[in-house]
C-alpha positions in Angstrom: -7.3 20.5 23.0 -8.4 17.2 21.4 -7.6 13.8 23.1 -4.5 12.0 22.1 -4.4 8.4 20.8 -2.7 5.5 22.6 -0.3 3.2 20.7 -1.1 4.6 17.2 0.1 2.6 14.1 0.2 5.2 11.4 3.8 6.6 11.9 4.4 9.9 10.1 4.0 11.3 6.6 7.8 11.3 6.1 7.9 7.6 7.0 5.3 6.7 4.3 7.0 8.8 1.7 10.3 7.1 2.5 8.7 3.6 2.2 7.2 4.6 -1.2 10.4 6.1 -2.7 12.5 3.2 -1.4 10.3 0.8 -3.5 11.0 2.6 -6.8 14.2 1.4 -8.6 16.5 4.3 -9.7 15.0 6.9 -7.3 17.1 8.0 -4.3 15.7 10.0 -1.4 17.5 12.7 0.4 16.0 13.6 3.8 16.3 17.2 4.7 16.2 16.9 8.5 18.1 15.4 11.4 19.6 12.0 11.3 16.8 10.6 13.5 14.2 11.3 10.8 16.4 9.5 8.4 16.3 6.3 10.5 12.7 6.2 9.9 13.9 4.5 6.6 14.4 1.4 8.7 10.5 0.9 8.7 10.7 1.4 4.9 13.2 -1.4 4.3 16.0 -1.4 1.8 15.5 0.0 -1.6 15.7 -2.6 -4.4 17.0 -0.3 -6.9 20.0 1.4 -5.4 20.7 -0.3 -2.0 20.3 3.1 -0.4 17.6 2.6 2.1 17.0 1.8 5.8 20.0 3.1 7.8 21.8 4.3 4.5 19.3 6.9 3.7 21.1 10.1 2.5 20.3 12.9 5.0 21.3 16.7 5.1 22.0 16.1 8.9 20.7 19.5 10.1 21.8 20.5 13.7 20.6 23.2 16.0 22.7 25.8 14.2 20.8 25.1 11.1 17.5 25.2 12.9 18.1 28.6 14.2 19.7 30.1 11.0 18.2 28.0 8.4 19.5 24.8 6.7 19.3 25.7 3.1 23.1 25.8 2.7 23.4 22.2 4.2 20.9 21.0 1.7 22.8 22.6 -1.2 26.0 20.8 0.0 24.2 17.4 0.4 22.7 17.6 -3.0 26.1 18.3 -4.7 27.8 15.6 -2.6 25.1 13.1 -3.4 25.2 13.7 -7.2 29.0 13.3 -7.1 29.0 9.9 -5.5 25.7 8.2 -6.0 24.6 6.7 -9.3 20.9 7.4 -9.5 18.4 8.2 -12.2 16.9 10.9 -10.1 16.9 12.1 -6.5 14.0 13.4 -4.5 14.2 15.7 -1.5 11.8 14.8 1.4 11.7 17.3 4.3 11.2 16.5 8.0 9.4 18.6 10.5 12.3 20.9 11.5 12.8 22.2 7.9 9.1 23.1 7.6 9.0 24.9 11.0 11.9 27.2 10.0 10.5 27.6 6.4 13.6 26.5 4.5 13.0 27.2 0.8 13.6 23.8 -0.3 11.9 24.3 -3.6 14.4 27.0 -4.6 17.3 24.8 -3.5 15.9 22.0 -5.7 15.4 24.3 -8.6 19.0 25.6 -8.3 20.3 21.9 -8.3 18.3 21.2 -11.4 19.8 24.2 -13.1 23.2 22.7 -12.4 22.3 19.5 -14.1 21.2 17.5 -11.2 18.0 15.4 -11.7 16.2 16.1 -8.5 12.6 17.0 -7.4 11.1 18.0 -4.1 8.0 16.6 -2.3 6.8 18.1 0.8 6.5 15.3 3.4 6.5 17.1 6.8 5.8 14.5 9.4 3.1 16.4 11.3 1.0 17.0 8.1 -0.3 13.4 8.1 0.4 9.7 8.6 2.4 7.3 6.5 -0.6 6.6 4.3 -0.7 10.3 3.4 2.9 10.2 2.5 2.2 7.5 0.0 -0.5 9.3 -1.9 1.4 12.7 -1.7 4.8 11.5 -2.9 3.4 9.3 -5.6 1.3 12.1 -6.9 4.3 14.4 -7.1 6.3 11.8 -8.9 3.5 11.5 -11.4 3.5 15.2 -12.0 7.2 15.1 -12.7 7.6 11.9 -14.8 4.3 11.0 -16.5 4.7 11.6 -20.3 1.2 11.0 -21.4 1.0 14.4 -23.0 4.1 14.0 -24.8 2.9 11.5 -27.4 0.1 9.2 -28.2 -0.3 5.7 -27.0 1.4 3.4 -29.6 1.4 -0.5 -30.0 4.8 -0.5 -28.2 3.0 0.6 -25.1 0.6 -2.3 -25.3 -2.5 -2.4 -23.2 -1.3 -1.3 -19.7 -3.1 -0.5 -16.3 -1.8 1.5 -13.6 -2.0 0.0 -10.1 -2.7 2.3 -7.1 -3.6 1.7 -3.4 -1.1 -1.0 -2.6 1.2 0.7 -0.1 4.9 -0.4 0.2 6.0 -0.4 3.8 2.5 -0.2 5.2 1.1 -3.5 3.7 3.1 -6.7 4.8 1.9 -8.3 1.5 2.6 -5.4 -0.9 5.0 -7.4 -3.1 2.7 -10.4 -3.2 -0.3 -8.4 -3.9 1.3 -6.7 -7.0 2.6 -10.1 -8.2 -1.0 -11.6 -7.9 -2.5 -8.6 -9.8 0.0 -9.1 -12.5 -0.9 -12.8 -12.7 -4.7 -11.9 -12.8 -4.2 -9.5 -15.7 -1.7 -11.6 -17.8 -4.2 -14.0 -19.5 -5.7 -10.8 -21.1 -2.4 -9.5 -22.4 -2.8 -6.6 -20.0 0.4 -5.2 -18.5 0.2 -4.1 -14.9 2.1 -0.9 -14.2 2.8 -1.5 -10.6 5.7 1.2 -10.1 7.2 -0.7 -7.2 9.7 -3.5 -6.7 10.5 -3.6 -10.4 13.6 -2.8 -12.2 11.8 -0.3 -14.6 11.1 1.9 -11.6 11.0 5.4 -13.0 10.2 4.1 -16.5 6.9 2.8 -15.1 6.1 6.4 -13.8 6.9 7.8 -17.2 4.5 5.3 -18.9 1.6 6.0 -16.5 0.1 8.7 -18.6 -0.3 6.5 -21.5 -2.1 3.6 -19.6 -5.6 2.7 -20.7 -7.0 2.5 -17.1 -6.1 3.0 -13.4 -7.0 0.3 -11.0 -7.4 1.7 -7.5 -7.4 -0.8 -4.6 -7.7 1.4 -1.6 -8.7 4.9 -0.8 -5.1 5.9 -0.7 -4.8 5.4 -4.4 -7.5 7.9 -5.4 -5.4 10.9 -5.4 -2.7 9.9 -7.9 -5.4 8.1 -10.0 -7.3 11.3 -9.9 -4.4 13.3 -11.1 -3.9 11.1 -14.2 -7.7 11.2 -15.0 -7.7 15.0 -14.8 -4.6 15.6 -16.9 -4.4 12.5 -19.3 -8.1 11.4 -19.2 -7.3 8.0 -18.0 -10.4 6.3 -16.5 -10.4 4.9 -13.0 -11.8 1.6 -11.7 -12.0 1.7 -7.8 -12.3 -1.5 -5.8 -12.6 -1.8 -2.0 -9.6 -4.0 -1.7 -7.3 -6.4 -3.7 -9.7 -9.2 -4.6 -9.4 -12.5 -2.6 -11.2 -15.6 -3.7 -12.6 -16.9 -7.0 -15.8 -14.8 -6.8 -14.0 -11.6 -6.1 -11.5 -12.2 -8.7 -14.1 -12.9 -11.3 -15.8 -9.6 -10.4 -12.6 -7.6 -10.9 -11.9 -9.3 -14.2 -15.4 -8.6 -15.5 -15.1 -5.0 -14.4 -11.8 -4.6 -16.3 -13.1 -6.2 -19.3 -16.1 -4.0 -19.4 -14.2 -0.8 -18.7 -11.6 -1.6 -21.5 -14.2 -3.1 -23.8 -12.4 -6.4 -24.2 -14.3 -9.4 -25.2 -17.4 -7.6 -26.1 -16.6 -7.5 -29.8 -15.0 -10.8 -30.4 -11.9 -10.0 -28.6 -9.9 -11.7 -25.8 -11.5 -14.3 -23.7 -10.4 -16.1 -20.4 -8.1 -18.9 -21.4 -8.2 -22.5 -20.2 -5.6 -21.8 -17.5 -7.8 -19.2 -15.8 -10.6 -21.8 -15.7 -8.4 -24.5 -14.4 -7.3 -22.2 -11.5 -10.9 -21.5 -10.6 -11.8 -25.2 -10.6 -8.7 -26.2 -8.6 -9.7 -23.4 -6.0 -13.1 -25.0 -5.3 -11.6 -28.5 -5.4 -9.1 -27.4 -2.7 -12.0 -25.9 -0.6 -13.4 -29.5 -0.4 -10.6 -30.4 1.8 -11.9 -28.6 4.8 -15.6 -29.4 4.5 -15.8 -32.2 7.0 -13.3 -30.4 9.3 -15.5 -27.3 9.2 -18.5 -29.1 10.7 -16.7 -31.4 13.1 -14.6 -28.6 14.6 -17.3 -25.9 14.5 -15.1 -23.4 12.6 -17.7 -20.7 12.1 -16.5 -18.6 15.0 -17.2 -14.9 15.8 -14.3 -12.9 14.5 -12.9 -9.4 15.1 -10.9 -8.0 12.1 -8.4 -5.2 13.0 -6.3 -3.5 10.2 -6.1 -0.8 7.4 -9.4 -0.5 5.5 -8.5 -2.4 2.4 -6.9 -5.3 4.3 -9.7 -5.6 6.8 -12.4 -5.7 4.1 -10.3 -8.3 2.1 -10.0 -10.6 5.2 -13.7 -10.1 6.3 -14.9 -10.9 2.9 -13.0 -14.2 2.8 -14.1 -15.2 6.3 -17.8 -14.3 5.9 -18.4 -15.6 2.4 -16.3 -18.7 2.4 -16.0 -19.8 6.0 -19.4 -18.3 6.9 -17.8 -16.7 10.0 -19.6 -14.1 11.8 -17.7 -10.8 11.8 -18.5 -9.3 15.2 -16.5 -6.1 14.6 -14.4 -4.8 11.8 -12.0 -2.0 13.2 -10.4 0.2 10.5 -7.1 1.7 11.6 -6.2 4.0 8.7 -9.0 6.6 8.8 -8.4 10.3 9.2 -10.3 13.4 8.7 -9.6 13.7 5.0 -10.1 9.8 4.4 -12.7 8.6 7.1 -13.8 5.5 5.2 -13.8 4.5 1.5 -15.8 1.8 -0.2 -16.6 -0.3 2.9 -19.3 -2.9 2.4 -20.9 -2.3 5.9 -23.0 -5.6 5.5 -19.9 -7.7 6.1 -19.8 -6.9 9.9 -22.1 -6.3 12.7 -20.3 -3.1 13.5 -17.6 -1.0 11.7 -15.4 1.2 13.9 -12.8 3.8 12.7 -10.0 4.1 15.3 -6.2 3.7 15.7 -6.3 4.1 19.5 -5.3 0.8 21.0 -7.5 1.2 24.0 -10.5 1.8 21.9 -9.6 -1.2 19.7 -9.3 -3.4 22.9 -12.6 -2.1 24.2 -14.5 -2.9 21.0 -12.9 -6.5 20.7 -13.9 -7.2 24.2 -17.5 -6.1 23.9 -17.8 -8.1 20.6 -17.3 -11.4 22.3 -15.0 -12.4 19.4 -13.7 -16.0 19.5 -10.7 -15.2 17.1 -8.9 -12.0 16.3 -7.6 -11.3 12.7 -5.1 -8.4 13.3 -1.4 -7.6 13.7 1.3 -8.3 16.3 -0.2 -5.3 18.3 -3.0 -7.4 19.4 -0.9 -10.2 20.9 -1.3 -9.0 24.6 -5.2 -8.6 24.2 -5.5 -12.0 22.7 -3.5 -13.6 25.5 -5.7 -11.8 28.0 -8.9 -12.9 26.4 -7.4 -16.4 25.8 -8.5 -16.5 22.1 -6.5 -17.3 18.8 -4.8 -14.2 17.1 -4.0 -14.6 13.4 -1.3 -12.1 12.7 -2.1 -11.1 9.2 -1.6 -7.4 8.8 1.3 -4.9 9.3 3.0 -4.7 11.8 4.2 -8.2 12.0 7.0 -8.7 14.6 7.8 -12.5 14.3 8.5 -13.1 10.5 9.6 -11.7 7.3 7.2 -11.8 4.2 8.5 -11.7 0.7 5.9 -12.9 -1.7 3.0 -14.2 0.5 -0.4 -12.7 -0.4 -4.1 -13.1 0.5 -5.0 -11.9 -3.1 -6.4 -14.1 -5.7 -7.7 -17.7 -5.4 -4.3 -19.0 -3.9 -4.2 -16.0 -1.4 -7.6 -16.8 -0.2 -6.7 -20.4 0.5 -3.5 -19.2 2.3 -5.6 -16.9 4.7 -8.1 -19.7 5.3 -5.3 -22.2 6.1 -3.9 -19.7 8.6 -7.2 -19.0 10.3 -8.1 -22.6 10.6 -4.8 -23.6 11.9 -4.8 -21.0 14.7 -8.2 -22.1 15.8 -7.3 -25.8 15.9 -4.1 -25.0 17.8 
């Protein structure tokens, strides 16, 4: 038997699926499991589109009797009741571990409901089949299979030039809203529409448009599976980045890659506008504000970065290239057997470790002789023990709510720099 992990932070596949579905307007989840699994929705927050999230997740409420004799009848009843009282564009059934262990035929129940005129699909989200990140890629791929309309008609002028955004995980990234907002801002000067899927009123409409996009942008390894589905079925090319870009140089690389992929600007087409250039200039002007402080206070500290791969790479890039900090260790917490590491620039850090075990994380940080930790609220105790500053930058965060904050783009890089320097000076 393999060794267990201590204080893991991945949660389960069902939790990730709930977080993803709750962020899509018009789509309502029905959990086929016991009420305890439904409460996993607390970690996913409340749905923007329907108000049915968190503690108000619809649940089949299976009991011991259903575990012994099967819970298909209970799911059938829940589907009928939900369709009667809930105004939704579509329902999606997500199963817990119990239903999988007793082999409830959820697919047949879902098909039966569809024949009765209920708009519902099923996505397998058994908790023990993976972590929350797997729940995101799995349920989003199933939704694309159901709703994408790329094969129904050709792209028209009404569709405009749109780009699908994958790899920004609702419920798993504290800055998911802000990241998606910033990506939209980066693409807007080129008249490119960002199809973000989440936190927008179009919700399911965005899923339907996905098959007619000109490009899929992937910002973490967890976005590769849904992007690959669209590439295989609708021939939509992919552009994969290690993270959402932070800082002027990284944003410039992303823009250039997109323009080349879409062949914009190479034949007298669209060019960056004056506003884009002014933002870049202002970014470097703002950085001048810390120049003297950087040297007088000795801000080039040894840093340990702990978080999901995309977020860790983003922060390490800012700290090493802008603040010239030495990244003593970068600990990636979202690796698994199917997704060990993605596009990690190993040159950013003296060591790259893939683990979610809290004891291993503490051991590597202690050995690294780090002078500041960029991590989550889970590193509070260690930072207190080592008496070094902790910048709580990543999920989970226990002491504040985040709506639109982001470390993406030029303003986002400045936000992260402000936080790090403030913590060191404090």
